[in-house]
N, C-alpha and C positions, 0 to 999 in steps of 0.2 A: 792299641796295636792295630786293630782293624782299621781305624781312621787313617793312620799313617800308611798302612798297606794300600788302601784305596787311593790315597793321594798320589802314590807312586805307581798307580796302575792305569791301564787303558780300558775304557768302557768298551766292551765287545757287543753287548746286547742288553736292551732295556725291556724287561718283560712285565706282565701284569702282576706277578707274584714276587719276582726277584730280578736283580740286575747281575750281570756277569762281567767280570773284569779280568783282563789279561794281566797276570801278576808274575812274581818270582819268589821262590822259596829256596834260598841257597843258590846252587848252580842250576836248579831245575825251573823250567817254565811251568806256570801253573795258572789255574782259573779260580778266582774268588767268586763265590756265589753269596749274595747278600739279599735276604728277604726284605722287601720294602714295606714301609709303614702304610697302613690303611686308615685314612683320616675318618672314614665313616664309623670305625669301631671305637669303643671306649678305650682310652690309652692303655690302661693296665691289661685289659682283655687282649688288645692287639699285641702287646709285648709278650704275653703268655702264649698266644697262638703261634706267633713267629718263632719264639724260642723252642716250643715243642716240635714244630715242623722242621726246624733246623736240625735238632737232635735226631729226630726220626729219620730224616733223609740220609744223614751221615751214617747212621747205624745200618740202614738198609743197604747202602752202598758197600759197607764192610761185610755184611752177611752174604750179599751176592758174590763178592770176591772170594769168600771162604768156600762157596759152592763151585768155584772155578769159572764163574761168569766174568767176562771181560767188562770191567767198569773202571772209571777213573779211581785211583787210590786217594783216600782222604789224607792230606798232609797236615792240616791244622783245623781245629774246631774251636769256634768262639761263640757259644750260644748266647752270651750276654750282648753280643753285637749282632746276633741273628745271622751269622755267617760261618761258612767253612771254605777251606781252600783245597782244591783237588789238583792232581797232576794233569797237565795238558796232554791230550791224546793227539799225536800228529796224524792228521787225516782230514777228511771232508765229510760234511753232512750228507747222509744218504739221500735226503730230500732233494739236494741240488745236483747229485751226480749219478743216480741210478740210471737215468734215461740215456746217458752217454757211454755207459759201460758196454763192453763187448758181451754178447749173449752168454758165452761160456763162463766168463768171469762173474757175470751177474748171477747165474745159477749157482756157482760155487759160493758166492757170498750168501745167498739165501739158504743153502744147505748148512753152512756154518752158523748162520743166524738161528736156524731151527734148533741146532744143537744147544746154542746158548740159552734160548728161551726154555727149552726142555730142562736144562740144568737149573735154571732159575725156579721153575715150577717144582722140580724135584726137591728143592730146598724148602718148599712151602711158601714161596714169595711170588706175588703177582706184581707186574710193573705198574699197571693202572693207566698208562698213557703211552702205549707202545705204538708209535707211528714213525714214519721215516724221518720226521723232524727230530726224533730222539735217538737216532742211530748214527754212529760214525763209521765210515769206511776207512780203515787204517791204510797206511802205506803198503802193508802186506796183503791188502784186500780181504781183511777179516773184520768181523763185526764187533763193535763196542756199544753197549747200551749206556745212555746218559739220562739225566733228569728223573730221579727216583722220588720226586716230590709227592706223587700219588700212590706210591708202592705200599703194599700191605701184606700181612701174613694170611695165606689162605691155601687150602688144598682142595677147595670145592671146584668141581669140573666147570661150573658156570663161570666162576671168576677167572679161571685159566682160559676159558673159551672167549671171554671178553677181550683178553690180551690178543688172541689170534684174530678175532673179528676186527678189532681196531686197526691192527697192522694191515690186514688184507684190505680193509676199506680205505685206508690212507693210500695204499698202492693203487687201487682201482680209480680213486677220485683225483689223485694228484700226479699220476705218471702215465706215460704213453707207450710203454713196451708191452709185448705179449706176456701175459701173466701165467699161463697154464704150466709151463715148464718150471717157472720160478716157484709157484705154489707147490708143485710136486717135490721140488728140492727142499723147500721149507719143511714140508710134512715128513720127508725122509729123515732129515736131521732131527726134527722134534721127536719122532717116534723112536729113533735110535737112543736118544737121551732119556726119555720118560718111560719107554716100554710100550709095547703094542696095546695092552689092555687099558692102561691109563690114558694113552693117547686117543684111543678109539672113543672113550667116553667124552673126552674134550671135543673131538671133532663133531660128535653128535650134538653136543650143546651149542657149538659154534654154528651149526646148520640151523638149529632152532632159533638162535639169536638173529641170524640173517633173515629167516622167514618172518620173524616178528617185525624186523625193521622194514621189510618190504610191505607188510600189511599196514603198518601205521603210516607209511609214506604215501599210500594211495587212498587213505580214508579222507 
């Protein structure tokens, strides 16, 4: 089934870990994600790793949606073919569009994103690769998170802080707009979802991570 679906699909993106195909499930446009074989790994081990990661990512997407986080819904799962199919989210990658947004709309997007990340963390899940390359700006100007391949269960402030640190670093290094108001909007949404006490401990850890990064960068 997976082979036939790929044959009738359009390659959207070829990645180091997985390929993405524009597909169709019934009347709905969809995205098929298939983990690619790693030739340097022993064949049975490679199959086991890809199967486990396929199952885990699909499960994490489902758990995030249960928490009210906007993610693509999983429509089909085929672990023996190392693939699953998700609903296509109409919108644009944040990486390619944040710089051209109007300031007010951009701040609104970041406050909404803060709410979403807070809801994810409240569920006990960390994304693991939260950058603007893994966010979609929908047609309604709201945030969707994608690519849960590195997601894990954790309620540790350090792990939550890594998500925020990665997000802020991707914004600072890849974009050209003023960040102060956007970061304030992000924090406002995050605190509203997670609660002031929990959020404060995450912000403290995020500051420590940023200081460690600067220290190692100048050594």
